[in-house]
N, C-alpha and C positions, 0 to 999 in steps of 0.2 A: 504494500500500500504506500502510495506516494504522499509525502507531507509537503504542503505548499509553503514555501519560504516567502517571507514578506518582501515586497518590492520596495527597494530603496532608490530614490531618484532625486533629481534636482530640486523638486518641490518639497520633499519631506526629509531631506538629508539632515537638516538642523535638528528636527524633532527626533528622528530615528537613530542618529549616530552621535551628534555633538551633545545632545541633552540626555542621552541614554545613561542610566545608572549602571548598566552592565557593559562589559566590553562588547564590541561589535565586529563581526567578520562580514565584509561586503565582497560578494562575488561579482566582478565586472565581467559580463558575458553578452552574447548575442544568440538569437535562435538559429542562425545559419552556421554557427561555429561548432564543428565536430568535437574537438577536445572539451568544449564547454558542456556538451551533452554527456560526456564521459564523467565529468567531475560532479555534475548535478546530483546524482543519487548518493554520492559520498557525502555531500553537504547535507542532504536530507537526513542521512544516518547520523551525522555529527550533531544535527539540530536536536534529534531525539536524545542523544547521549549527553550533550552539553547545554541543553535548552534552559536549565535552571541558572546557569552561570554566564551564558553568552547569548547575544542576539545574532543570528545568522540570517543574512538577507542577500538579495540579488539586485544588481543594477544593470538593466538592459541598456547597453551603450547606444543603441540605435534610437531609443526613446529619451535618453538623458545625456545630451552631448556635453554639458558643462562639467559634470563631475570627472569624467575620464580626462578631460583637458586639464582641469585643476590639479589632479593627482598624477598626471604624466603617464596615463595608461597607454602603452604603445602596442601591446598585443594582449590577446585574451585567450584563455581565461587569466585574469589577474585577481588574486585574493588579497584584500587589504584588511589589516587588523588594526582596530582603533580602540584606544583605552582613554577614557576621559575626554573624548572628542578628538584626540590626537592620533595621527598615524604612527604606529609603533613597529609595524612589520609588514612585509608583503611577500607573496609568492607569485611568480609568473610562470604560466604553463600548467598543463595537466599533471598533477602529482598524485601520489597515493595517499590513502587515508592516514597512514602513519606520519607522513611529513606534515600534514595539516594539524594532526593531534599534537605533534611535538611543539608547535607554536602555541596552540591553545593551552597546553599544559604549562608551558613556560610562562605564559601570561597569568595563569591561575596561581602560579607559585610566587608571582610578584617580581620575577626576574626581569630586568630591564636591559639585558645585553642585546646587541644587534645580532640578528640571526644570520647565519651564513647563507640562508635561502633568499635574503634580500637581493633583488636585482635592480641596479640603478640604471 
C-alpha cells in the first residue's frame, strides 16, 4: 500500500519546512524522471518508519520552479535535509535506503558534521 507524501512547493515551503518543529526531508523530483520513481517507494517506507521524528515530502520541480533554483538543484532526484529551516545535508541521485537512513539517523543523534554524501 502506497503512502502519499505531502507536496512541498513554492507556496507552502515556509509553512512546511522553515516553520516545521520536526526536521524535514524534501525530495526534489519530476514525474518523467526514472530514478525518481525508483526512490519514491523508499521514501514512503522511510515516512512510515521515521514519521514521528521527520516530515518527508516531495517537491515537483516542474510545478515549483523557485525552490530548485534557490537551492541549486541541478539534477534529480535530489534529497535535501532541513533542520530548523536550515539546509543541513543533501543527497543527489538515486541511492539506497541505507544511505538515506544514515543521514536521518545522524540528524536524530544531533550530529552536525557535513556528510560525505553532500554534492556541491
